[in-house]
C-alpha positions in Angstrom: -107.5 45.6 -50.4 -109.3 45.7 -53.1 -110.9 48.9 -54.6 -114.4 47.0 -55.0 -113.5 46.1 -50.5 -112.6 50.3 -50.1 -115.4 51.2 -51.9 -117.8 48.9 -49.9 -116.3 49.8 -46.5 -116.4 54.1 -47.9 -120.2 53.6 -48.4 -120.9 51.4 -45.0 -118.8 54.4 -42.9 -120.4 57.3 -44.8 -124.0 56.0 -44.1 -123.2 54.7 -40.0 -121.8 58.6 -39.7 -125.1 59.3 -41.6 -127.0 57.6 -39.4 -125.7 58.0 -36.0 -125.5 62.5 -36.7 -128.5 62.8 -36.9 -129.7 60.0 -34.4 -127.2 62.1 -32.2 -129.1 65.4 -32.1 -132.6 64.2 -32.4 -131.3 62.5 -29.3 -130.4 65.7 -28.1 -133.5 67.1 -28.5 -135.3 65.2 -27.3 -133.5 64.6 -23.6 -134.0 68.7 -23.8 -137.5 68.2 -24.1 -137.9 64.8 -21.7 -135.9 67.6 -19.2 -138.0 70.5 -19.7 -135.3 72.7 -21.7 -136.9 75.3 -23.2 -136.5 74.0 -27.4 -137.1 75.4 -30.7 -141.2 73.3 -31.3 -140.0 72.0 -35.6 -142.4 71.9 -37.4 -144.1 68.1 -38.6 -142.4 68.3 -42.3 -138.4 68.6 -40.6 -139.2 66.0 -38.3 -140.3 63.6 -41.2 -137.4 65.0 -43.4 -134.9 63.8 -40.7 -136.6 60.4 -40.1 -136.3 60.3 -44.1 -132.1 61.2 -44.0 -132.2 59.0 -41.6 -133.7 56.3 -43.6 -131.2 56.7 -45.9 -128.6 56.7 -44.3 -130.0 52.7 -44.1 -130.2 52.6 -47.1 -126.9 53.6 -47.3 -125.3 50.6 -45.5 -127.8 47.9 -46.6 -127.1 48.4 -50.1 -123.0 49.4 -49.6 -122.2 45.4 -50.6 -124.2 45.6 -54.1 -122.7 49.3 -55.0 -119.4 49.1 -54.2 -119.2 46.0 -55.8 -120.7 48.2 -59.1 -118.7 50.7 -58.3 -115.0 48.8 -58.0 -116.4 46.7 -61.1 -113.3 46.7 -63.7 -110.5 48.6 -61.5 -108.6 45.2 -59.8 -105.5 44.9 -62.7 
C-alpha cells in the first residue's frame, strides 16, 4: 500500500467516524425526544454547530482522495 492510499484511507476513516459520532448522538436525542423522555433543550446555535460538524466530516470524506494524494506526494520510494 502506498503512502497516498494510506493517507486517503485514514482521512476517510476519520471522516466517517466523525460523522457517525455526531449522527448517533443526535439520533439518540431525537429518539428520546420522540418517546417523551425529558431531554435538555439545546439552543439553535448548538444544533447548527453540530450540523456544521457533520458537514465538515462529509467534506473530509469527499475530499480525502485529492488531499491524500497531496499529502502522500513525494513520499513513495
